[in-house]
N, C-alpha and C positions, 0 to 999 in steps of 0.2 A: 219213892219207889212207884207209886201209882203213876206219877207223871211220866216216868220213864217208860212204863208199859204202854201208855197212851201215845207217846211219841213213836215207839216202835210199831204201833198199829196203824199209823198214818198212811204208809205206802199201800197196805192192804185195803184201807177204806177207799183210797183214791182209785184203786184198781177196780173194786167192786162197783163203785158208783159212777164210773167214767162217763159214758154217754147220757144216761138218764139225768144226772145231777148237774153236769158242767155246761150243757148247752140247752136252751130252749129253742123251739122251732122258729124259723124266720117268719116275720110278719108279712102278710100279703096285702093288707088293706091299704087305706089311705094314710097320709102323713099330715098331721097338724102340728104347728110349732108356734108357741107364744113366747116372745123375746122381750124382756124388760131391761131397760137401762135408765138410770137417774143420775144427774149431776148435782142436784140440790142447790143450784145457784139462785133459786127463787125462794130459798128458805133462810129466814133471817138468822136463825141460830147456827147453821152450818157456816154462814158467811162470817159471822162474828168469831167463830172458833176455828176457822180455817179448815173446815171439814168438807168443802166441795170436792168432788171427785172428778178427776180428769180422764180416767180411762174407761169409765162405764159406758159412755155413748160409743166409743170405738168398739168396745166388747159387743154391745147390742147390734150395731149396724153390720159388723163383720160376721157374727154368728148368724144373724138373719140371712145374709147372702150365702154363707157356707150351706146352710140348711136348704136354701133354694137350689143351689147347684147340686147338692146331693140327691134331692128329689128328681131333678132332671137326669142326672147320671144313672140313677136306678130306676128311671121310668115309672115313677109312682105319682098318682094324683096327690097334690099337696095344697095346703091351705095355711098361709102364714100371717101372723099378726104381730106387728112390731109396735111396741108401746114404749114411748120415750117421754121423759120430762128433761127438756134441755133449755137452758136459758131462764129468763125471768118470768115467763108467762105461766099462768095457771090453767091454760087451755091446751088442748091437743092440737096437732097440725092436720089430722085427717080423721076419718071415721071408717068403720067397716061394718058390714052387716052379717050377723050370725043368727040363724034360726028365725029370721024376720026381724030381729032387733038391731037398730043402729046404734053403735057404741063408739064413743071417742077413744082415740089411741093414747090419751093422757092416762098414765098409770096410777090413778087413785084406787083406794080400796074398792069403791063402788064399781068402777070400770073394770078392774081386773076380776072381781067377783062375777060381774055380769058376763064377761067373756067365758069364764070356765063353767058357769051354770048353763049357758047356752050351748057350749060344746057338749055337755052332757046330754043334750037332746038330739044331736046330729051324728055323733060318732058311733062306731060299731065295735064289736069285740075284736075284730081282726085289724083294727086301726092302731097306729102309733101316735102318741101325743107326747111332745117334749116341751117342758116349761123351763125357761132360763130366767135368771135374775142376777143383775149386776148393780149393786148398791150398798147402802149401809144395813147392818144388822144390829139390832139392840143388844147391849151388853147382857150376858148371862142367858137371856131368853131366846135370842136369836130372831126375834120378831122382825120381819121385813119393814124397812122404813120407806113406805110408799109415798106417793106425791101428795103434797098438801093442797088443800082446796081453798084455804084463805090465807092471806099473807101473815107471817108471824112464825112462832115456833111450832114444831110439830106436836101433835097430841096423841093420845092413845087411839083416837078415831082414824089416824093416818097409818096405823101399824097393822100388819097382818101376821098373827101369830103362826108358828109352825103347825100346830094342830088344826087350825082353821084352813090353811092351804092344803094340808094333807087330806082333810076331809073333802074339800072341793075336788081335788084330783081323784080321790078314791071313787067319787060318784060318777066319774066319767068312764063309759065303757071303753075297753081297749087296754093296750099295754102302755104304761106311762113312765116317764123319766123326769125327775127334777134335777136341774143343774144350778146350784145356788152358790154364787160368788159374793160372799159377804162375811163379816165377822160373826162368830158364834154359830156358823151355819151348820155345824154338826148336830144341832138340835133337831134337824129334819131327818136324820138318820135314825130310824126307830127300830126297836125289836119287833120281830115278827115270828110267824110259825116256822120260818126257814132261817132265821139268823138272830144272834144276840145283838145288843146295841154295841156298836164299836166305838162310841164316843167315850164311854167310861171304861175303866180297867175290867177286863174279862180274862179269866184264866182258860187254859186249854181244856180244863175239866168242864167249863161252862159251854164251850163249843161242842164237845162231844155229847154233853148232857142234852143239848138242843137237837142234835141229829138223831139221838136214840130215845127221845122223849115219846111218850104215848100219844101226844097230840099229832094230828094229821099233818104231814109235811107237805105243804102246798107250794107250788110255784107262785111267787109273788107277781102281781100285775102292776105294781107301783114300786119303782126303784127310786132311790135318791142319791145323789152325789154332791158333796159339799166341798167348798174350798178349804175349810178348816175343821177342827174339832170344836171344843168349847173354848176357843181363843180368837185372837184377831186374824184377819186376812189382810193381804197387802196388794197394792198396785205399783207398778214402776214403769219407767221409760226404758224402751228397748232401743239401743243405738242404731240397730240396723233398719228400724222403721220410723225412728224420730218421733214417736208419740207413745202415750201411755196405754197400758192394758192392766187388767187385773192379772196377778201372777198365775192364778188358776185358769182364767180363760185364755190367756195366751198360749199356755201349753195345750189346752183343749182345742184351740183352733189349729195348732200344729198337728195334733193327733188326727184331726179330720181331713187334713190335707190342704188346709188354707195356705196360699203362697205368700201373703203379705207383700204383694207388689205395690199396692197402694197408689194407684192412679186416683185422680179426683173423682172418677166414676167407678164405683165398686162393682157395677154390673159388668165391667170388662174383665174382672178377675176370673181365674181358673183355678181348679183344684188338681193337686198332684194325687198319686196313689196314696191313700191314707196310711201313715206309718203305724197307727194303732190297729190297722186291720190285719187279719190273719186268715189265710185260706179263703180270701174273698168275702170276709165277714167283718163288720164293725159291731162290736159288742160293748155292753157296759163295762165288763171286766177288762177288755182291751183298752178302753179309754182310760179307766182308772190306773192301770199299770203304766201306761205311757205317761200320764200326768205325774204320777209319783216319781218316776225315773227322770223326767225332763223339765219340771218346773224350775222357775228361777230361784227358788229358795230351798234349803234342805228341809225335809219333812221330819227330821229328828236331829237332836244334838249329838255330836260326836267329837272326838279330839280334834278332828280337822276342821270342823265348822264352828266350834265354840270360840268366842261368843258370836252369836248370830241370831237374827230372826228365824224362826222356823214356821212352817205352815204345813200342817198335816191334813191332806184331803181324806175324806171318809166316803164310804159307800156301804150299802147293805146287800142282801140277797143270799147270804150264806154260800153254799157250794153251787148255787144255781146262777146262771148267767142269762142275759137276755140279748138276743141278736137284734140290732137296730136296722142295719142295712146290709144287703149283699150286693156285690158288684163283680 
């Protein structure tokens, strides 16, 4: 009976909270994006086990170019950092300077940490910072499997746990978004003052309890979106483009308006009107809805999809949404 009463109360809740809870104000500052992709071909253990990834480099390169085009279309100052481990080398292919420190683009734990710590010294509260990752996630924990620094098998020193990355991001001024395309990536979706954890089972009573709790209901400044819950994620080849992508990232690219024309020079690509946009806005919730509805795998089992791999993307933020771009 209690659940029925709560269900009947939902329309009233949405009416009362409409503008204040459903939208955050658009960001007016600079845009920073850190994009990671790893194929693990320099890792002996992944080679022996056939765990090299074929879509992650495409993920990273195309997301990076998409963000570059979005910043140009929305006329925002932008600073992009593409960090890739591709091939057999233990070295990066370039460097960039942040806050006076020169950092390699090789995505080791040390280099990724250095990028995020230096961003914390240069960003402002009105800025937007997006961090994306395409690679392996450790079973159960979701730790990011970053690039090895010595040939052989990866060790715990090559892993970046969810709590460590979230702490690094939380220390950066501005509004932040994590986009994690890896197995067990739902571990990055944490409970906050504005939302329950959506990785584990929560009842409708839990959600209403969160909204009406005595704790201060604060707009989050750090959102996370994951490719999966506490399960595997997948990549696949898409016939129309003849190369692999992560299932999550392919839908994300589509959501942002990426055309997948795929000439040899990605700088010649253009963006279409983002299908995830609404009323000239791209928001976290808009991206999440598009990905769930359009990804290449079902996000839940049903009579029509069983048996099948499923991949359930997750996000947080409760009833609050964050506008990323206006156009």
